[in-house]
C-alpha positions in Angstrom: -3.6 -1.8 -11.6 -6.4 1.4 -10.3 -5.0 3.9 -7.5 -7.7 4.8 -4.7 -8.6 9.1 -4.8 -7.7 8.6 -1.5 -4.1 6.8 -1.6 -1.2 7.3 1.0 2.2 7.0 0.7 4.9 5.8 3.4 7.3 9.3 5.1 9.9 7.3 2.2 7.9 6.7 -0.5 6.3 10.9 -0.2 10.6 11.9 -1.7 10.1 9.3 -4.4 6.6 9.6 -5.6 6.8 10.7 -9.0 9.1 7.9 -9.9 7.0 5.4 -7.9 3.7 5.8 -9.8 5.1 6.9 -13.7 7.2 3.2 -13.4 4.0 1.3 -11.5 2.0 2.4 -14.5 4.4 1.3 -17.4 5.1 -2.3 -14.9 8.0 -1.8 -14.3 9.2 -3.4 -10.9 10.1 -1.0 -8.3 12.9 -2.6 -5.4 11.6 -1.7 -2.6 8.1 -0.3 -3.4 5.3 -1.7 -1.1 1.7 -1.5 -2.6 -1.2 -1.3 0.4 -4.7 -3.3 -0.4 -7.7 -4.0 2.1 -7.1 -6.7 3.5 -9.5 -10.4 3.2 -10.6 -12.2 6.1 -9.7 -10.5 9.4 -7.1 -8.4 8.0 -7.8 -5.1 7.2 -4.8 -4.5 5.0 -2.0 -6.2 3.1 0.7 -4.8 1.2 2.8 -7.3 -1.2 5.6 -5.5 -3.4 5.5 -4.2 -5.9 7.1 -7.2 -7.8 3.9 -9.4 -7.7 2.1 -8.0 -10.3 4.3 -9.6 -12.4 3.2 -12.5 -11.8 0.4 -14.4 -13.4 -1.2 -15.8 -10.9 -1.8 -12.6 -8.3 -4.3 -12.4 -7.3 -5.0 -8.8 -6.4 -3.9 -7.1 -9.6 -7.2 -5.4 -9.8 -8.3 -4.6 -7.0 -7.7 -0.9 -5.7 -4.5 -0.3 -4.3 -4.5 2.1 -1.2 -1.2 3.3 -0.6 2.4 2.9 -1.6 5.8 2.6 0.4 8.9 2.1 0.2 10.9 -0.3 1.7 9.9 -2.6 4.4 9.8 -0.4 7.2 8.3 2.3 5.9 5.2 -0.4 4.8 5.3 -1.2 8.8 5.1 2.0 9.4 2.4 3.2 6.6 0.2 -0.3 7.1 0.0 0.5 11.3 -1.4 4.1 10.5 -3.5 3.6 8.9 -5.1 0.3 11.0 -4.4 3.0 13.7 -6.7 5.4 11.5 -9.6 3.2 10.6 -10.3 1.9 14.3 -10.1 5.4 15.8 -12.5 6.8 12.9 -14.9 3.0 14.2 -14.6 4.1 17.8 -12.3 1.3 18.4 -8.5 2.4 19.1 -8.3 3.5 22.2 -5.0 4.4 21.1 -3.9 8.6 20.5 
């Protein structure tokens, strides 16, 4: 597992940072934890439940984790926030 230097946390995940990081580093399954990766193809970002790291064929294990969320709704909000910031930075997103 490789964490980004600019690792982002969802609002709910911020309350559990020590718990989440410790358990992820030790390779434990963390219920409700989602990991955000850079997207493939036309996707800017993708997120997966942390339990996917236990699968032998999970292709994203060695890639950089850009964000951690706690709960599906927290993951959706984090990815949407990251997407808007990325698009604003590129001058593509007209939303404020």
